[in-house]
N, C-alpha and C positions, 0 to 999 in steps of 0.2 A: 678444428676449432671447437665444434660442439662437444667432442670427447674431452677436450681440455676443460671446458666449462663444467661438464658433468663431474669430472674428477675433482675439480676445485670445490664444487658444492658438496661432494661426498666427503672430502677431506675436512672441510669446514664443519660438517655435521658430526664427523668422528671427533674432532677437536672439542666441539661443544659438549658432546656426550661424555668425553673424558673429563672435562671440567666439572660437569654435573655429578659424575660418579665420585670424583675425588672430593667434591664438596660434601657429599653425603657421608662418606667414610674417608678420613684422612689416612690412607694406607701408608703414605710416605713417612708421616710422623710416627706411626706405629713401628714400621720397620727400622726407623732410625733409633727409636727408644729401646727396642729389644736387640739392636745391633744385628739385624738379619741381613748380612751382606757378605760378599766374597772378599778375598784378600786384597782385591784392587779397590775395595770400597764401593762396589756397584750393588745397588739394591734391586729387588724385584719391582716390576711395574705392572699396573693394572692394564691388561689387554682389552677385556670387555666384561660386561656384566649382563646376566640374564636372570631377572627376578632375584632370587636368593642365591644365585651361583656367581662366584667371582673367579675369573680366569686370569692368571698371572704369567707373564713371561719372566723367566729366571735367568740371570747371568751365569756364565760359565763358572763352575766351582761350587754352586749350590745344588741341593737335591731336595727331594720331598722330605727326607729325614730332618732337614733344617727347619722346615715348617712344622712338622709334627712335634719337634722338641719344644716349640712355643705354642702348643695347642691351647693351653690354659690362658695364656696372654691374649691370643687371638680371640678366643671365646669371650673373654672379659671385655675386649675392645668392641665386640659386636653385641655385647650385653645379652648373651645367651649362655645356657648350660653347655659345658664342653661335650656332653653326650649328644647334643643336637648339632654338633659340628663335624663335618666330613672333610678330610683333606686327601686328595688323590691325584694321580696323573690323568691328564686328558690330552691324548696325543703328545705334543711337546710342551704343553702348558701345565701349570699347577692349578687344580680346581679346589677352591674352598667353598663348600656348600652348607647352607643353613637348612636343616630339616625342621620344618614347622612343627611345633609342639602340638600334639593332639590333632594333627591333620586328619580329616575324616575322608575316607573313600567309601562312598555308598555303593552297596551291592547293586542297587537299581540303576546306576549310571553306566553300567558296562554291559557289553555283549560278550558272551563267553563261548569258547570253543570246547564243547563237552568232550570232544575226542582227545583233548589234552589232559583231561582229568577234572577234578573238583577244584573250583577256584577258592583260594584262601585269602589273598590280599595283594598288595602292591610291593614289589621289590623297591626299596628306598634308594638303592644305588643305580639301578638300571631303569626304574620307572615303568616296568612292564608287569603284567599280571603273573602271579605265582599260582601254579596249579599243583595239586597233589595227584600225581600220576600213579594211582593205586595199583595198576596192572603191571607196573615196572618192577623187576626183581630188586632194584635198588631203592624203591620207595614203598614197597608193600607194607601195609599196616601203619597205623597212625597213633601217636601219643600227643595229647594236648595238655600241657601242664602250666599252671600259674596260680598265684594267690588270689584271694578275693579282690575284685576290682581290676584284675589284669586284662579282662576281656575274653576270658575262656568261654563263658556261656554264649556270648555273641558269636564268637568264632565257630562254635559247635552249631549254633542256630543257622548260620550261613551254609554249613556243610549239609545239615539235615534238609534244609529247604531245597538245595540243589539236587540232592539224592531223590527226594520225593517227587520232584518234577521230571525225573528221568523215567523212561519206560523200560519195562522188562528187567527190573531188579527186585530183590527181596530185602526189606529192611527190618532188622530186629533191634529193639531198644530195651535195655534194662536201666530203668530210671531209679537209682537208689536214693536220690535227693528229693524226689517227688515234687519238684518245682519247675525245672526248666523245660522238660520234654513232655509234660502231660498233654499239652495241646495237640501233640501229634499222635495221640493214642489210637485214633481211628484211621490213621494214614500209613500205618506200617503193618507188616505181616504178623509181627508179634510185639506186644508191649507188656513189660513186667515192672512191677513196683517193688522197691526195697530189694531184698535178696531172694524174694519168692520165685521159685521155679527156675532159677538161673542155672543150676547144675543140670537139671533135666533138659533145658534148652541147649546148653553147650554140648551135652551128650548127643542130642539129636543132630546137631551141626557136625560133630565129629563123625557120626555114622554117615551123614550125607557126604562128607569129605571123602571118606573111605570108599563109598559107593562110586563117587566120581573118579577116584583113582583107578578103580577096577575097569571102568569104561575107557579111561585114557590108555590103559595097557593094550587095548584092542584097536582103538581108533583115535585120531586127533579131533577133538571135539571142543567147541566153545560152549561153556555153561553160563546160565543166567547168574550174574554176580549176586552174591549175598554179603550184606554188611551187617555186622553185629556191633552195636554201640553200647558200651558199658560206662555210664555216667557216674563218676567218682569211685575210682578203684580203692580209695582209702576205706570204703565201707567193708572191705574184705581183709581178712587176716591170714597170712600164709600158714600160720600154725594151727588155726582153727578151721579154715576153709581149704583144706588140702586138695579135695577133689575138684573144687572150682579152679584152683591154680594149675592142677594137672591138666584138666581139659583145656583151659585157656592156653597153656603152654603148647599143647598139641596143635591147636588151631593156628597159633602164631608161627610155629615151626614148619607146618606143612600146608596151611590153608591157601596160600597164593596160587599154587598150581591148580587147585580145584576151584578157583575164583571165589574164595571166601576170605573176606577182609575184616580185620578187627580195628575198631576205633576205641581208644581208652582215654579218659580224662581224669585229672586229679588236681586238687588244690594243695596236696601235701606229697610231692614226689620224693619220698624217702626210700632208702634201700629196703626198709622193712616191708613196704607194700609193693615195691617194684623191684623184685629180685633181678640180679644180673642175667639169669637164664631167660627171663621174659624180655628184658630190655634189649638184649642182643639180637632178638628177632624182630624188633620194631625198627624199620629202616627210615621212617620219617617221624621227626619230632618237632612239634611247634612249642618253643619255649617262650612263655610270656613272663612278666615280672614276677620274681619270687622274693619272699621276705627273709630268706636265710641263705647263707652261702652253701650249706649242705644240700639244700634243694636244687640250687643252681648246678652244683657239682654232679648230682645224680642224673639230671636231665642231659647236660651237655659236656660234662667233664671239666668244667671251668667254674671256680668258686665265685667269680665276679661277673661273668657274662650276662646273667639274667637279673642280677641285683641292680644293675645300672639302668635298666629299662624304665620307660615312663609310665607304663600301665596303659589301660584303655586300648588294647589291641596292638600296642607296639611290642614287637617280639623278634625272635630269630627262628628260622626254619632250618633244620638239619636234615639233609638227605645224603646218605653215604658220606663222602668226604667234603661235601659242599655245604657252606654256611652262608645264608643270606639274611640281611636285616629287612624286616617287613613291617608294614602296617596292615593289620587284618581288616577285612571289609566290615563296615557297619551295615546293619540291615534294619529297615524300618518296620514298625509293627504292622503297617498295612500290607507289606509284602508277606509277612508271616501269616496274617489272616487270610490273604488270597490263596496261599499254598494250602492251608488247612481246609479251606472251603471249596477248592477246585475239585472237579471230577476226578475220581480215583481210578486210574488205569489198571491198578493192580488189585482192585477190590475182590475180584473173583478168586484170587489165589491166597487170600488172608486166612490164617488159622490162629487160634488163640495161644497155643503153646508149642506145637510141633511143626515140622516141615510138611 
């Protein structure tokens, strides 16, 4: 008797919930207007809703492609941009999800597993943390590309903060823009401005890489990771800075096995400054919003993929054959200041130019 009463209450609650949901969005009317039904005239019906996620039961004869075909109409119905709408399978249901525009995920709100790599942001499909696993053969080296306002500088800020707070690493920074990374001048093993000393530094890193290779021939050894960040690759010209590109190419092609990792950023990801021989050795690419189709094509091989992003950290991360839509972490100025002013565990190992 009690079980029957509980079931009745539960069913009544579900019925009320269904009425409330349908009152908010009249899905039945939408599906009727766009003729989203099977040959028997049966329409999808709302199974349940969780925040901005709508789960639909679909009658026999309909598939996800029938929903995708009307993506523009569904987005218009929800009063959102179609780029903010996701349609996918979820078990046996069709899931229609609204991705909140400019949703912020603060770096300070999460606890990270540094063994998984460097945190980048949140996977907008799976809602889990995305890490750059730099030690993996499929993810070694990193390119961050995006136009002004895309969130590139904040993304790099998160990465630098995470690296500085790690123990037993060496961080090298070449800050050609002289704006974003100056605050970290005293927290890395090497800091260079403009193009000054960069060829000398890369040459020293290549020598260190070769020294480590000789050791690896004799014993299996774990080396202290070295990260070299070059902020704004567009400051260099392959025709004029040939030695820079030669040394950089050598580090990209052989650095991982010697625990030397390269991070490149650029606002103008064109083939002229990012030749294919370099790009082919960068296994992880964070593509943020670009202003041109050509730039999008160079980063990810698709003319439209990065043009349709919202900016402000909304992007796609490419690792091997895997592509995931992400929202990069935002970081507060207080966190950056705390990192800059924290005790420096690597201070004794710092040099000005060389290893």
